[in-house]
Backbone bond lengths (Angstrom), bond angles and torsions (degrees), N, CA, C in turn:
res aa  C-N    CA-C-N  psi(-1)  N-CA   C-N-CA  omega(-1)  CA-C   N-CA-C  phi
1 S - - - 1.462 - - 1.512 109.80 -
2 G 1.337 116.72 151.79 1.447 121.21 179.57 1.520 111.16 78.40
3 G 1.344 117.31 168.14 1.448 122.05 174.99 1.513 113.29 57.38
4 A 1.346 115.09 -126.98 1.462 120.81 -177.25 1.525 111.58 -61.82
5 G 1.341 116.85 -31.81 1.457 119.76 178.84 1.514 111.54 -62.30
6 D 1.339 117.22 -42.66 1.462 120.12 179.41 1.527 111.03 -67.41
7 V 1.332 116.86 -36.13 1.466 120.40 177.26 1.524 109.99 -63.59
8 A 1.340 116.33 -41.98 1.462 120.76 -178.72 1.523 111.51 -65.82
9 I 1.332 116.94 -43.91 1.464 119.35 -178.08 1.523 110.92 -68.54
10 D 1.329 117.24 -32.15 1.459 120.06 176.59 1.526 110.61 -69.80
11 A 1.333 116.68 -38.39 1.466 120.02 177.95 1.521 110.44 -63.80
12 A 1.337 116.42 -40.10 1.462 119.63 178.07 1.523 110.46 -63.38
13 Y 1.326 116.50 -38.97 1.459 119.59 -179.99 1.529 111.27 -62.38
14 Q 1.328 117.19 -38.69 1.463 119.37 -179.04 1.527 110.91 -60.07
15 D 1.337 117.38 -34.03 1.463 120.45 175.48 1.530 110.75 -66.84
16 V 1.351 116.02 -42.35 1.465 120.42 179.16 1.531 110.04 -61.90
17 R 1.310 115.62 -44.37 1.462 119.73 -178.91 1.530 111.54 -63.65
18 A 1.322 116.35 -43.28 1.467 120.12 178.93 1.526 110.67 -63.95
19 A 1.337 116.54 -40.65 1.465 120.05 179.15 1.522 110.82 -64.10
20 F 1.334 117.36 -40.12 1.466 120.08 179.46 1.524 110.62 -64.81
21 R 1.321 116.93 -43.30 1.465 119.15 -179.94 1.523 111.28 -63.39
22 Q 1.323 117.45 -37.39 1.454 120.31 176.12 1.523 110.25 -65.64
23 F 1.337 116.40 -42.29 1.465 121.18 178.53 1.520 110.98 -60.06
24 V 1.317 117.79 -48.71 1.466 121.39 -178.34 1.526 110.65 -61.22
25 S 1.321 116.35 -34.72 1.465 119.61 -178.32 1.525 112.27 -66.33
26 T 1.330 117.46 -18.13 1.469 120.88 179.61 1.528 112.79 -90.23
27 L 1.337 117.55 -9.59 1.458 121.30 -177.74 1.517 111.21 -83.52
28 S 1.316 114.75 156.45 1.457 119.93 171.99 1.530 108.76 -71.71
29 P 1.328 118.31 154.53 1.462 120.24 177.80 1.528 110.75 -55.48
30 N 1.302 116.32 132.18 1.468 124.28 178.31 1.531 113.54 71.82
31 E 1.330 119.12 5.36 1.473 120.72 179.59 1.523 109.82 -68.07
32 P 1.339 118.30 129.99 1.469 120.95 -179.06 1.532 111.55 -76.38
33 F 1.334 115.85 164.63 1.454 120.63 -178.10 1.524 110.13 -152.08
34 I 1.327 114.98 162.65 1.462 123.63 175.99 1.516 108.18 -119.17
35 L 1.321 117.88 142.55 1.458 122.89 173.46 1.526 108.88 -111.46
36 A 1.317 116.88 143.18 1.460 120.96 177.44 1.524 109.26 -146.46
37 G 1.315 115.68 130.94 1.457 120.97 177.46 1.512 109.51 -141.08
38 H 1.315 116.27 -178.00 1.463 120.86 175.66 1.517 109.08 -154.92
39 S 1.334 115.72 140.11 1.459 122.12 175.77 1.530 109.73 58.35
40 Q 1.338 118.04 -123.97 1.458 119.38 179.65 1.524 110.84 -59.44
41 G 1.338 117.17 -32.84 1.458 119.73 177.66 1.518 112.39 -62.14
42 S 1.333 116.97 -36.05 1.468 120.56 177.41 1.525 110.67 -67.31
43 I 1.326 116.35 -37.73 1.464 119.83 177.56 1.522 109.96 -63.09
44 H 1.339 116.55 -43.98 1.464 120.00 179.45 1.529 111.18 -64.20
45 L 1.334 117.15 -41.73 1.462 119.03 179.96 1.521 111.08 -67.10
46 G 1.334 117.21 -31.62 1.458 119.57 174.59 1.519 111.21 -60.97
47 R 1.322 116.21 -43.47 1.474 119.84 177.71 1.525 110.53 -65.39
48 L 1.329 116.63 -38.85 1.463 120.11 177.71 1.521 110.77 -62.01
49 L 1.327 116.97 -42.95 1.459 120.94 178.49 1.524 111.26 -60.60
50 I 1.332 116.11 -44.00 1.462 120.27 -177.97 1.525 111.08 -67.64
51 G 1.330 116.37 -46.43 1.458 119.78 -170.61 1.509 116.17 -88.64
52 D 1.341 117.51 -29.71 1.457 119.58 -171.83 1.526 114.95 -119.02
53 I 1.331 117.51 -14.08 1.462 119.68 -173.61 1.527 112.60 -117.05
54 S 1.326 117.24 -50.61 1.469 120.70 -177.76 1.522 110.86 -58.91
55 G 1.333 115.77 132.14 1.455 120.58 178.36 1.519 114.35 78.93
56 T 1.331 117.72 8.19 1.466 122.12 177.84 1.527 108.79 -119.16
57 P 1.332 118.39 169.83 1.471 119.86 176.64 1.532 112.97 -59.36
58 L 1.328 117.59 -23.68 1.463 120.07 178.40 1.528 111.75 -63.09
59 E 1.320 116.83 -30.21 1.465 119.85 -178.90 1.526 110.88 -61.24
60 E 1.327 117.07 -35.83 1.462 120.73 -179.97 1.527 111.62 -70.99
61 R 1.332 117.58 -16.02 1.467 121.54 -179.69 1.529 112.02 -98.35
62 L 1.324 117.57 -7.82 1.459 121.12 -178.71 1.528 110.32 -77.40
63 I 1.321 116.72 117.19 1.462 120.37 176.07 1.515 109.40 -72.23
64 A 1.330 116.96 -52.78 1.463 122.55 176.33 1.516 108.57 -171.71
65 A 1.317 115.97 160.25 1.459 122.35 173.76 1.527 108.16 -120.95
66 Y 1.323 116.63 128.24 1.467 122.33 178.72 1.526 107.38 -102.88
67 L 1.349 115.59 114.53 1.461 121.01 -170.11 1.529 112.23 -128.18
68 P 1.330 118.91 57.49 1.465 119.94 179.83 1.532 111.89 -77.07
69 G 1.338 114.71 165.13 1.455 120.30 172.06 1.508 115.39 79.48
70 A 1.333 117.82 13.99 1.462 121.31 -179.88 1.533 109.12 -132.39
71 P 1.326 117.65 147.33 1.470 120.63 -178.55 1.522 112.66 -81.86
72 L 1.327 117.51 63.15 1.460 120.62 176.19 1.528 108.60 -73.69
73 H 1.314 117.26 133.20 1.459 120.74 -173.17 1.520 111.60 -113.91
74 T 1.308 115.99 167.90 1.462 121.48 -171.43 1.516 113.88 -68.59
75 E 1.313 118.45 -12.20 1.462 120.06 179.08 1.527 112.40 -95.86
76 T 1.328 116.46 9.09 1.459 118.91 176.05 1.527 109.54 -64.93
77 P 1.333 117.99 146.88 1.468 119.72 176.30 1.520 112.91 -75.14
78 L 1.331 117.70 -3.24 1.453 120.72 178.43 1.527 111.00 -76.15
79 R 1.340 116.10 162.26 1.471 120.80 -177.33 1.525 110.29 -106.58
80 P 1.325 118.04 109.56 1.464 119.70 177.52 1.527 111.19 -73.43
81 C 1.330 116.53 147.36 1.465 121.00 177.01 1.531 109.63 -69.58
82 T 1.313 116.69 135.97 1.464 121.58 179.03 1.525 112.38 -123.03
83 A 1.336 117.53 -3.66 1.463 121.50 179.65 1.522 109.06 -140.05
84 A 1.343 115.93 154.13 1.463 121.53 -171.82 1.524 113.73 -65.65
85 R 1.327 117.84 -26.94 1.462 120.75 -176.97 1.518 112.22 -114.58
86 E 1.298 116.88 17.05 1.461 121.91 177.66 1.520 109.47 -74.16
87 T 1.324 117.51 146.37 1.464 121.87 177.87 1.527 109.84 -125.16
88 G 1.339 114.91 167.25 1.457 120.12 179.41 1.517 113.54 74.31
89 C 1.329 117.61 18.97 1.462 121.85 -174.49 1.537 109.29 -128.34
90 F 1.336 117.30 -178.22 1.461 119.48 -178.39 1.523 111.44 -129.86
91 L 1.334 115.56 157.61 1.456 123.26 175.16 1.524 108.19 -122.08
92 A 1.334 115.84 139.78 1.463 120.44 -178.34 1.521 109.79 -142.20
93 W 1.325 116.70 146.44 1.462 120.68 177.56 1.523 109.40 -162.72
94 N 1.321 116.06 151.57 1.464 124.63 173.52 1.524 106.43 -131.44
95 I 1.334 117.81 123.57 1.464 121.41 -171.15 1.526 111.92 -97.44
96 F 1.341 114.93 122.26 1.461 123.06 178.42 1.523 109.24 -131.40
97 E 1.320 116.00 152.29 1.453 119.92 170.05 1.526 109.38 -66.13
98 A 1.315 115.35 152.83 1.463 119.81 173.34 1.527 108.67 -59.07
99 G 1.316 116.04 128.23 1.457 121.10 177.70 1.512 115.02 88.94
100 A 1.321 118.59 -13.84 1.466 121.03 179.18 1.521 109.70 -74.02
101 E 1.305 116.72 143.94 1.454 121.76 179.60 1.522 110.38 -91.80
102 A 1.309 115.87 140.30 1.460 119.95 173.89 1.526 109.02 -66.20
103 P 1.327 117.37 151.58 1.460 119.53 178.89 1.522 111.68 -56.12
104 R 1.304 115.94 151.29 1.461 121.28 178.70 1.532 109.70 -55.84
105 N 1.317 116.07 132.48 1.456 123.57 178.90 1.534 113.12 68.47
106 F 1.339 117.37 19.08 1.465 120.03 178.60 1.530 110.99 -55.82
107 D 1.319 116.56 -41.40 1.464 119.62 -178.69 1.526 112.41 -78.43
108 R 1.334 117.78 0.23 1.461 120.98 177.59 1.535 112.54 -99.98
109 L 1.333 115.92 0.37 1.453 118.51 176.63 1.532 109.46 -64.04
110 P 1.329 117.78 156.83 1.466 119.63 -174.34 1.521 113.76 -62.97
111 S 1.320 115.44 135.47 1.456 122.62 174.03 1.528 108.06 -107.76
112 P 1.331 117.61 144.59 1.462 120.04 -173.66 1.517 113.51 -74.53
113 T 1.328 115.09 144.61 1.458 122.99 169.82 1.524 106.73 -131.88
114 E 1.316 116.83 175.75 1.463 119.97 -178.64 1.523 111.75 -63.22
115 S 1.327 117.08 -38.28 1.466 120.51 -174.42 1.520 113.80 -102.95
116 G 1.331 118.17 -5.75 1.450 119.15 -177.89 1.515 110.94 172.64
117 Y 1.339 116.13 -134.40 1.459 121.28 -175.54 1.519 109.75 -138.94
118 Q 1.328 116.20 145.43 1.454 122.59 175.76 1.519 108.71 -129.94
119 R 1.334 115.56 160.31 1.461 120.81 177.16 1.523 108.37 -111.34
120 H 1.317 116.85 130.83 1.461 122.37 -174.76 1.521 110.00 -126.59
121 P 1.329 117.72 76.17 1.472 119.12 -178.16 1.517 112.79 -62.87
122 G 1.315 115.21 139.46 1.456 120.48 174.46 1.509 115.65 83.78
123 R 1.332 118.71 0.87 1.451 120.35 179.66 1.527 110.03 -78.02
124 T 1.323 116.73 151.91 1.455 121.59 179.75 1.525 109.98 -72.26
125 L 1.323 116.60 127.68 1.458 121.29 -178.71 1.527 110.88 -78.87
126 I 1.330 116.09 151.10 1.460 121.88 178.09 1.523 109.18 -89.11
127 C 1.316 116.42 135.19 1.462 122.23 176.53 1.521 108.10 -139.00
128 N 1.319 117.48 101.55 1.467 121.74 177.65 1.521 109.94 -140.96
129 P 1.346 116.97 62.07 1.469 120.62 -177.27 1.519 111.92 -65.33
130 P 1.331 116.74 161.73 1.477 119.90 179.13 1.514 111.02 -64.51
131 S 1.310 115.26 140.83 1.462 120.87 177.87 1.526 109.27 -92.74
132 P 1.342 117.60 139.20 1.460 120.25 178.30 1.522 110.90 -80.12
133 D 1.336 116.69 158.28 1.467 119.86 172.61 1.528 110.11 -68.05
134 T 1.329 115.86 -36.04 1.465 121.26 177.35 1.523 107.97 -142.65
135 E 1.319 115.97 164.14 1.457 119.69 178.00 1.522 111.89 -59.70
136 S 1.338 117.92 -25.33 1.459 120.67 -178.82 1.519 111.99 -63.53
137 A 1.324 117.62 -20.61 1.456 119.74 177.42 1.523 110.98 -64.67
138 Y 1.326 116.74 -26.06 1.458 120.19 173.85 1.527 110.59 -85.90
139 T 1.320 117.50 -46.74 1.458 119.84 -171.40 1.519 113.08 -72.89
140 A 1.328 118.58 -18.63 1.458 120.23 -178.26 1.527 111.56 -60.44
141 F 1.312 116.55 -34.96 1.468 118.97 -179.89 1.522 111.34 -76.67
142 L 1.316 117.69 -23.59 1.455 122.20 -175.08 1.524 110.01 -124.23
143 P 1.345 118.66 65.96 1.462 119.92 -172.19 1.524 113.57 -63.27
144 N 1.305 118.36 -24.63 1.456 120.40 -177.72 1.522 113.57 -94.39
145 E 1.311 116.43 -17.79 1.455 118.87 -177.02 1.519 112.94 -120.17
146 G 1.323 117.09 -25.62 1.455 118.96 -176.77 1.519 111.15 75.35
147 F 1.301 115.96 178.49 1.463 121.66 179.34 1.519 106.53 -135.81
148 S 1.314 117.89 112.41 1.463 121.36 -177.03 1.513 110.34 -110.74
149 E 1.297 115.56 124.88 1.455 119.87 174.95 1.529 108.73 -78.04
150 V 1.298 116.60 157.89 1.458 120.41 -175.81 1.520 110.77 -93.81
151 S 1.296 117.11 -61.48 1.463 120.58 178.34 1.517 108.07 -169.05
152 G 1.322 115.75 165.19 1.448 120.02 177.15 1.518 111.85 73.63
153 R 1.308 117.37 -177.32 1.460 123.08 -177.47 1.526 109.70 -65.81
154 N 1.311 116.19 113.67 1.452 122.20 -179.79 1.520 112.91 54.86
155 G 1.326 117.46 27.99 1.452 118.82 178.37 1.512 114.63 74.94
156 C 1.335 118.35 15.46 1.467 120.39 -179.12 1.530 110.38 -77.85
157 I 1.315 115.82 123.95 1.456 122.23 177.60 1.522 108.09 -134.55
158 D 1.323 116.75 121.77 1.464 122.13 179.49 1.529 111.92 52.65
159 G 1.318 116.15 40.42 1.455 120.52 174.56 1.516 115.27 82.19
160 L 1.329 118.08 3.86 1.463 121.52 178.60 1.522 109.24 -121.45
161 M 1.324 117.12 145.89 1.458 120.96 176.26 1.520 107.90 -85.97
162 R 1.325 116.16 119.10 1.462 121.77 -173.94 1.523 110.81 -105.01
163 I 1.324 116.46 133.01 1.455 121.83 176.05 1.528 108.60 -126.46
164 V 1.321 115.66 163.47 1.458 118.58 177.42 1.523 109.14 -70.62
165 R 1.305 116.10 158.82 1.462 121.43 -176.55 1.521 110.84 -62.73
166 R 1.326 116.22 133.95 1.453 121.97 176.36 1.525 108.20 -86.50
167 T 1.300 118.35 125.45 1.461 121.26 -175.53 1.524 113.60 -94.64
168 A 1.326 117.95 -23.09 1.455 120.07 -178.55 1.526 110.50 -66.00
169 A 1.334 116.28 140.03 1.466 120.88 -177.98 1.522 111.84 -58.10
170 A 1.344 116.71 -33.82 1.463 119.94 -179.24 1.519 111.82 -60.54
171 F 1.330 116.46 -36.73 1.455 119.43 -179.27 1.521 111.37 -75.59
172 V 1.320 116.21 -36.42 1.469 119.69 177.20 1.520 109.47 -60.21
173 G 1.321 116.69 -40.45 1.455 120.53 -179.35 1.513 113.67 -69.58
174 L 1.317 117.57 -16.61 1.461 121.47 -178.93 1.527 113.11 -93.99
175 Q 1.319 117.74 3.16 1.455 120.76 178.17 1.533 109.55 -77.92
176 L 1.332 115.40 134.27 1.467 119.05 176.80 1.520 110.28 -74.41
177 T 1.329 115.98 -47.13 1.456 122.78 167.20 1.521 105.99 -129.90
178 S 1.298 117.84 171.71 1.458 121.04 -175.26 1.528 111.47 -54.62
179 G 1.341 115.92 116.76 1.453 120.45 177.15 1.507 115.68 82.69
180 W 1.330 118.63 3.58 1.467 121.36 -178.44 1.526 108.66 -112.81
181 Y 1.352 116.22 114.58 1.459 121.75 -177.84 1.530 110.41 -95.69
182 H 1.313 115.41 56.70 1.456 121.38 -175.20 1.527 111.88 -60.43
183 D 1.322 116.82 -42.19 1.460 119.78 -177.10 1.519 112.98 -74.94
184 M 1.329 117.74 -6.79 1.463 122.18 -176.03 1.527 112.30 -112.48
185 E 1.308 117.51 11.83 1.468 119.35 -171.37 1.525 113.48 -69.85
186 Y 1.317 118.19 -18.32 1.467 121.20 167.68 1.520 110.28 -92.31
187 S 1.320 117.09 -44.05 1.469 120.51 -173.21 1.521 112.65 -61.27
188 F 1.333 118.10 -40.63 1.454 120.55 -180.00 1.532 111.65 -60.85
189 L 1.311 116.98 -30.21 1.471 120.69 -171.33 1.524 112.71 -117.44
190 W 1.326 117.86 19.91 1.461 118.48 -168.83 1.520 113.13 -61.05
191 M 1.329 119.71 -38.05 1.470 119.89 178.90 1.523 110.77 -72.41
192 A 1.323 116.85 -39.51 1.463 119.92 178.61 1.523 110.80 -63.76
193 I 1.339 117.01 -37.84 1.463 120.51 178.01 1.522 110.07 -63.48
194 G 1.342 117.09 -43.39 1.462 120.18 178.79 1.513 112.21 -62.31
195 Q 1.320 117.12 -42.53 1.462 120.76 178.39 1.526 110.95 -66.22
196 D 1.321 115.48 -40.55 1.467 119.94 179.23 1.526 110.46 -62.71
197 A 1.328 116.88 -46.42 1.464 120.75 -179.93 1.523 111.05 -61.93
198 A 1.344 117.09 -40.22 1.465 120.39 -179.64 1.531 110.95 -61.63
199 R 1.329 116.82 -41.07 1.472 119.80 178.98 1.526 111.02 -63.74
200 R 1.318 116.38 -42.52 1.470 119.80 -177.65 1.530 111.29 -72.05
201 I 1.330 117.34 -35.47 1.466 120.27 174.76 1.526 110.05 -62.93
202 D 1.329 116.55 -43.83 1.463 120.54 178.72 1.522 110.94 -60.51
203 A 1.331 115.84 -42.31 1.466 119.94 179.85 1.528 110.57 -64.41
204 M 1.344 117.09 -41.97 1.458 120.62 179.47 1.520 110.37 -64.36
205 C 1.332 117.10 -43.01 1.457 120.19 -175.46 1.527 112.72 -72.46
206 K 1.333 116.66 -23.84 1.455 119.15 175.70 1.519 111.13 -77.91
207 A 1.342 115.83 -20.84 1.472 120.00 -179.40 1.532 111.19 -94.37
208 T 1.352 116.83 -25.14 1.472 120.95 -178.10 1.515 109.10 -135.59
209 D 1.317 116.26 172.90 1.457 122.01 179.15 1.523 108.77 -84.12
210 C 1.333 117.93 114.08 1.453 122.02 -179.93 1.529 112.88 -102.16
211 S 1.304 118.73 15.52 1.464 121.60 179.18 1.526 108.99 -91.88
212 F 1.314 115.23 96.36 1.469 118.96 -177.20 1.516 110.22 -111.41
């Protein structure tokens, strides 16, 4: 962190920003869109939301932003989704086994700002993953093991999404650190994410003209 690391992460962001501007230029006027990133990509999209989207006409076209795998905290200027059909907001989650500890300094990773990145140790992390229409939206991906939430809204405890321990060797091998399913943060919830996006698209299209 710091020094050359900050220069590198800023350089990566400039590519993300340029790609987004090219993407927007291909859309029809007022056409809505969804953003999705993961890990460092979620951090970059958070900065994009703050600096290029929030408070602009683009914000009204944002269906939702899916930003898992990043330590986004409750003091971010971004607006987390709080309802199933809300638009213009973001969802974030980090998946850990119940009882597993987050990596050392996890909450000190860079958080996005309009002009760059800051580190906010000790801040409460945001956890508002997409909710499934039914429990089968979780278990469909794991037919032999199922997906069990621990407690609270979607298993969120202290800003982390908690799941029961995965016993299959394949899942153990997919942990980034002990008990952290970083590489699976989309895969575990892929059906729930699709259902969540469909609800928000429907809400956007009922409020605006989606015939492009």
